N, C-alpha and C positions, 0 to 999 in steps of 0.2 A: 216325686217323679225321678227316675234316674236320669243323671246328667247326660248320658249318651243319647237317650231318647229325646231329651230336650234339645240337644244340638243337632239332632236330626230334623228338628222343627216339625214334630208331629203334633196332631191334635191330641188333647188329653182324654177325649171320649170317643170311643168307637173306632173300628177299623173297617175299611171297605176295599178289599183287594180287587174288586171287579166293578168299580163304579163307572157308569157310562159317561162318555164325554158330554160335558154341559158347557154352555156359553156362560161367560161372566155376566153379572147383572148389569142392566143398563145404568148409565151414569146417573147418579143421584139416588139410586135404589138403596134402601136401608137393609143391610143384612144382619144387623144385631144392634142392640142398644149402645154397644161400645163403638160401633163403626160410624162415627159422625163424619159426614162429609162437608160440614159447614165451612171449614177453612178452605178446602180445595175449591168448592163452588164459588165462594167469595173471590177467589183469585183466578177465575176463568178456567177452573179444572186443574190448576197447578197448585202444589202444596207450599208455594213460596210466592212472594210478590216479585214482579219484574222490576229490576233496578232502573231508576230514572235515567241512568247513563247508558242503558242498553236498549237495543231493538231485538225483536224476535220474530222469526217468520217460519211457517211449516214448509219443509222441503221433502222431496222424494228422490231416491236414486236406487240403482239396481246393483246387487253384487254380481260376481262372476257366475253365479248359479241361476241368474235371472230373477232372483227374488227381490221385490221392491221393498226397500228399507225406508221407514218413516223416521223423520228427524225433525228437530227444531234448530234453526240456525241463529245463533246469538251474535250480534255485531255491536261494537261500540258506536254510540251516537257520534255524529261528526267525525267519522273515521276518515283518515287520509292516508294515501300511499298503500304500500304493501305491508300487511300485517302479519304477525305470527298467528298460528291456528292450532286448535286442540280438538281431537276427537274424544268424546266423553261418553261413557256408558256404565251401566251397573246401578244398583246391585242385581244379583242373579234373582229373576223373578220380579223385578221392579220395572217401572216404565219411565219414560223421559220426562214426565211431569212430576217425578219425584226427585230423588237425590241427584241424579246426573244433570237434570235441568238447573238445580240449585247450583251446582258447581259450574256449569256453563254460564249461567247468569253472572256469577261472580267473576269468572275469568273475562267476560265481555266488559264488565266494569272496569277491569285492570288493562284493557287495551287489546285483548285477543279476540280473534273470530273463534267461536266455539261451537261445535256440533254435537248436540245431544241426541242419541238415537235409541230406538227400540230394536232390540236384536230380532232377527228373522223369526217368524212364527208367533211373535209376541207383540202385545200392545197394538198399535196401528200399523205395524209392518205386515208384509204379505207372507205367504206360506200356507199351503192348503190345510195341513193338520195344525191346529192351534195349540199353542203352549207346549211345543216339544222343543228340547234344547239339543244343541249339537255343538261340541267344542270345535269341530272343523268349520261349520258354517259361521259360528259366532267369531272365530278368528278371522275368517274372510270378511265379516261385516266391518271389522276395523279397517282392513285395507280398502274396502270399497268406499268407506267414509273418507279415507285419504285421497282416493280418486276424485271424489266429489270436491272436496276442499281444494285440491290442486287446479281445479278448473274455474275456480272463482277469481275474478280479476283483482279482488282485494286482498287475496292471500299470497304470501311469500312461500313458494313450494319448498324452499330450503329451511323453512322454520315451521315444520308441522310435527307435532307431538301427540301423545295420547295420555289422557288422564282416566283412570278406571277405579271403580269402587266396588269393594266386596268380591262377589263371584265372577264379575267379568274381568277381574284383574289378571287372572291366570291367561285368559285369552289375549289380553292387551300385550302381555309380556311375550307370549308366543308369537303374536303377530309382529311385534317389533323385531324379534330374532330373525324372522323370515322376510321382513319388508324394511329395507334400509331407508326408505323415504321417511319413516317415523324416527325422528332425530333424537328424541328422548321420550321416556315413559315414566310416569308416576302413578302409584296406586295408593289407595287408603283402605284400611280394614280388609286387606287382601285375603282371598279364599283361593285355593287350588281346587276347583270343583272335580277334577278327575281323581285327585287323591282323596277328597272328601267322600265321593260316592263309592269309590272302589275299595277304600280302606277304613272309612269312617273317621270320626274325630279322634286326633291323636294316634292314628293308625291302629285302633283298638279292635278292629275285626280280626278274629282268628282265621286261619285258612279254611276251617270248616264253615264258618259264618260267610266268608266270601263265596264259597261254593253254594251255600243255601241261597244267597242273593242271586247268584247266576241262575240257579234253578228256578227260583221265583219269577225272574224276569222272563226266562224262556217260556215257562208255563203261561205267563201272562200274554205272550204273543199269540198263543193258541186262542185264548179267550177273546182277545181283541179281533183276530181273524174270523172266528166263528160268529161274533156279534156284529161285526162291521162297524165298531166304535173303538174309541181309544180311551181306556180307563185312566182315571186319575189315580196318583199314588205318590208316597214319599220319595223324594229324590235321594235322600240318604236313608236307606231302608233300616229301620229299627228292629229290635227283637224284643219279645215278651219275656216274662219271667221263666217260661218253660223252654226258652231257647229257640222259639219259632219266629219266622219273620212276622211282623205285625204293622204293615203299612196303613196309612190313613189316606182318605181322599181330600184332605185339607192340610196345608202347610201350617196354619195356625188355627187354634180354636176360635169359635165364634165369640165366646166370652172367656175371660181369663180365670182358670181354676184358682181357688184360694191358696192351694199348695203349689203354685207354679214356681219354678226355679227362676233365678235372676236372669238367665240367658233368655229363656221363653218370655219372661216378663218384658225384657228390654226390647225384643223384636215386636212383641204385641203393642208395646207402647208407641211404636212408630207406625206399624202397618195397619193396625186395627183400631186406631183412634184418629181423630181429625188432624193430629200432627202430621201424618204421612199417608192416610188411607187414599187409595185411588182404585176405582172399580175395574180398571184394566190390569191392575197388578195382581198376579197370582198369589203373591205373598199376603195380599189384603183379602182375597176372596176364595181361593180354591187351591189347586196344586198342579204340578206338572203332569204330562202323560206318564203313566206308571212305568213304561219302558225306557223312559229318558236315560236312566243310568247306563243302559247297554253301551252306548257310544263312548261314554266316559270311561268305562272299563277298557275299551279298545283304543282309546286316544289319549294317552298321557300327555299332559300339558308340560311345557317348559323343558322339554328334552334337549332342545338345542339352544338353551339359554347362553352357552358360550359364544354363540354367533352375534350376541348383542354388542359386544365390544367392537370398536372403541367407544360406542355410544353408551349412554348412562341411563340408569333407572333409580328412582327415589321411591321407597316404600315407607308409608306412614302407618303406624299401628298404635292403637290405644294401650296404655300400660296395663289396663285391667281387661283387655279383650280376650275372649276365649280363643279367637283366631290369631292371636299374636305370633304363635310359632310358625305359621305359614310364612310370614315376612322374614322371620329370623332365619329360617331354613334357606330361603332363596338368597338372602344376603350372604349367608355362610357358604353357599354353593359358588357365588360369583362375587367375591368381596371387591375385586378390582373394578366391577361394573355397577354394583349395586350399593347404594347408601340407605341407611335405615334411620328413621326418626321415630322415636317413642314419645307419645303424647301423655304426660302425667294426668292422671284423674280421668282419663277417657276410657269407655268401654268400646265395644265393636260398633254399636249402633249410633253412639255419640258422633261419630265421624261421618255420618250420613248427612246431618243438617245442623249440628251444633256449631254455628260460625265462630263461637267464642273459643271453641276447642280445635276446629280444623285449621292447621297451620298454613292458611292461604299465602301469607307473606313468604314462607319458606318455599312453597310450591312455585310461587311466581319467581322467586330468586333462582330456583333450580332450572326452570324452563329458560329464563333470560340468559343464564350462564351457558347453557348447552345449546341454545340457538345462536350464540355469538359466532 
């Protein structure tokens, strides 16, 4: 399989350019022999165990578009006084019961109030059309989460930060550049989803290919309008050997092909096995709405990164991650505001849940220093 197709996270079999909108399977439904839910079910629907020193409660708040955002609030047990707080979300297409919840759980253990949320239109959050992504709305979700945290009596408003994972990282940095209440922001396995969708991995789309993607998305809107449904499709649109767009209605295949490349295999090992499977996660079950990339073509993220200063950002990337260049490019663009940590022996997905590799001590130190 071509590496570019793998990095677009397409299924290895079949293409469906006009698949009708379908709901995710009910919790506990078995979608393939590889998609075991035993671990998540055993932990109350979460892919990790709640730390004995943390408490978790479901909460809801609205963003400025009136969309209700679903979140889990993690608080240290026996908390006293005003505490620092973190907004946590990501990866792109994941839910709060996966990696973001694991991060929030760990930060609560370390004395933070941490809010892990489902972006609008996904998971348990509101939004009429399901599983559509918007860089604008997702950036707003971060600021709305700051609104919520700042209203909690246990939270120190002057010590609120953001921790993002993978594809929500670009939105977190964009939110921080525009919202000075976010005093510091950290990312792990960062992706710039606007760059990814509009230019493909390593900016490999030619101008002709970019135009073909725009034409495909534009035609798909006619199909959706005529059918009254919203098709599923690849959010980073791949091309076949003949140079034609070849989207799929799944992000990951139901079963892993024998010839799967390492990147696809690593994503599969998280989202499609009991390690990280969740039925509300698109990465585990289906795909985004096919026209999702349109807004990412129109809304480049991090354009105003210079507005982050004098506040700081810390970007963490695996040494072996295919996404490493995103973090390196942002650090190079704003060296006075952005620090970079490279984790030896880690790939992109390792930093979702490998607590032996995620540098939580370094992240804790970063927020403590920048909240002082």
